[in-house]
C-alpha positions as CSV (number, residue, x, y, z in Angstrom):
1,X,37.7,-6.1,12.7
2,X,35.2,-5.5,15.0
3,X,35.0,-2.2,14.2
4,X,34.5,-3.1,10.7
5,X,31.6,-5.9,11.5
6,X,29.8,-3.1,14.0
7,X,29.8,-0.5,11.3
8,X,28.2,-3.1,8.7
9,X,25.8,-3.9,11.6
10,X,24.9,-0.3,11.9
11,X,24.3,0.3,8.1
12,X,22.3,-2.5,7.7
13,X,19.8,-1.5,10.3
14,X,19.6,1.9,8.7
15,X,19.2,0.2,5.5
16,X,16.5,-1.7,6.9
17,X,14.6,1.2,8.8
18,X,14.7,3.6,6.2
19,X,13.0,1.3,3.4
20,X,9.7,3.0,3.3
21,X,12.1,6.6,2.4
22,X,13.5,4.9,-0.5
23,X,10.1,3.8,-1.8
24,X,9.1,4.9,-5.4
25,X,6.1,6.8,-4.3
26,X,3.2,6.9,-1.9
27,X,-0.3,8.1,-1.9
28,X,-2.9,9.0,1.3
29,X,-6.0,7.5,1.4
30,X,-8.8,7.5,4.1
31,X,-11.2,4.8,5.3
32,X,-13.8,5.8,7.5
33,X,-14.9,2.2,8.3
34,X,-13.1,-1.2,8.9
35,X,-12.3,-2.5,5.4
36,X,-10.5,-6.0,4.0
37,X,-7.7,-5.6,1.3
38,X,-7.1,-8.8,-0.2
39,X,-7.8,-11.2,3.0
40,X,-6.4,-8.4,5.8
41,X,-8.7,-6.2,7.4
42,X,-7.6,-2.8,8.8
43,X,-9.3,-0.3,10.8
44,X,-10.7,2.9,9.9
45,X,-8.1,5.7,9.9
46,X,-5.5,7.5,7.3
47,X,-3.1,5.2,5.5
48,X,-0.5,5.5,3.2
49,X,-0.1,3.6,0.2
50,X,3.5,2.7,-0.5
51,X,4.4,1.5,-4.0
52,X,8.6,0.0,-4.2
53,X,8.9,-1.3,-8.0
54,X,6.7,-4.5,-7.6
55,X,5.5,-4.4,-3.8
56,X,2.8,-2.8,-2.5
57,X,2.3,-1.6,1.3
58,X,-0.3,0.0,3.6
59,X,1.2,2.2,6.6
60,X,-1.3,3.1,9.3
61,X,-0.7,6.9,9.4
62,X,-1.0,7.3,13.5
63,X,0.6,3.9,14.3
64,X,2.9,3.2,11.6
65,X,2.3,-0.4,11.5
66,X,3.0,-1.8,7.4
67,X,0.9,-4.4,6.1
68,X,2.2,-6.1,3.0
69,X,-1.0,-6.7,0.4
70,X,-1.1,-9.1,-2.0
71,X,-1.6,-7.1,-5.3
72,X,-0.8,-6.3,-9.0
73,X,0.2,-3.1,-10.0
74,X,-1.3,-2.3,-13.3
75,X,-0.5,0.6,-16.1
76,X,-3.7,2.1,-17.8
77,X,-3.5,4.6,-20.5
78,X,-4.5,8.0,-18.6
79,X,-3.4,9.2,-15.7
80,X,-5.9,9.5,-12.7
81,X,-7.2,12.7,-11.8
82,X,-7.7,11.7,-8.1
83,X,-6.9,8.6,-5.9
84,X,-9.9,6.6,-5.5
85,X,-10.7,3.5,-3.7
86,X,-12.9,1.0,-5.5
87,X,-14.7,-1.4,-3.3
88,X,-18.0,-3.7,-2.4
89,X,-20.2,-4.6,0.2
90,X,-21.1,-7.8,1.2
91,X,-22.7,-9.4,4.3
92,X,-22.2,-6.2,6.0
93,X,-18.5,-5.6,5.4
94,X,-16.8,-3.6,3.0
95,X,-14.1,-5.6,0.4
96,X,-11.7,-2.9,-1.5
97,X,-10.9,-4.2,-4.6
98,X,-8.6,-1.9,-6.3
99,X,-7.0,1.8,-5.6
100,X,-6.3,4.1,-8.3
101,X,-3.6,6.5,-7.8
102,X,-4.3,10.2,-8.4
103,X,-1.6,11.6,-10.6
104,X,-0.6,8.5,-11.7
105,X,-1.3,6.1,-15.1
106,X,-1.3,3.1,-12.3
107,X,-3.8,1.1,-10.7
108,X,-3.4,-1.3,-7.6
109,X,-5.7,-4.2,-8.1
110,X,-5.8,-6.7,-5.0
111,X,-5.5,-10.0,-5.4
112,X,-8.1,-12.3,-3.9
113,X,-10.6,-9.6,-4.3
114,X,-13.4,-9.7,-7.2
115,X,-12.2,-6.8,-9.5
116,X,-14.6,-5.2,-11.9
117,X,-13.3,-4.5,-15.3
118,X,-12.2,-1.0,-15.4
């Protein structure tokens, strides 16, 4: 009985740690300065945008730190050629409003951000 419980605990831990590996798709983006995404500020650097069903996460490439984003996944008519970040500058800070995913018909609209109609 102890062996079964131990085995189940190990399997549960593996599933937890490999959750990102099972994600549907990820896209690399780069910020040259600190930005705000849906109310969360992140430092300059490389990030992976990970889309897993209805969830959107940002993973810092250097530290591995994950940030869950309040976002809506929108399907558009045509594929985006390149991954692009749509942002605006207000009061000296940069706010990301959406991320268009290259090679996909998908854009991530960040909730809490003032979004343009594109």
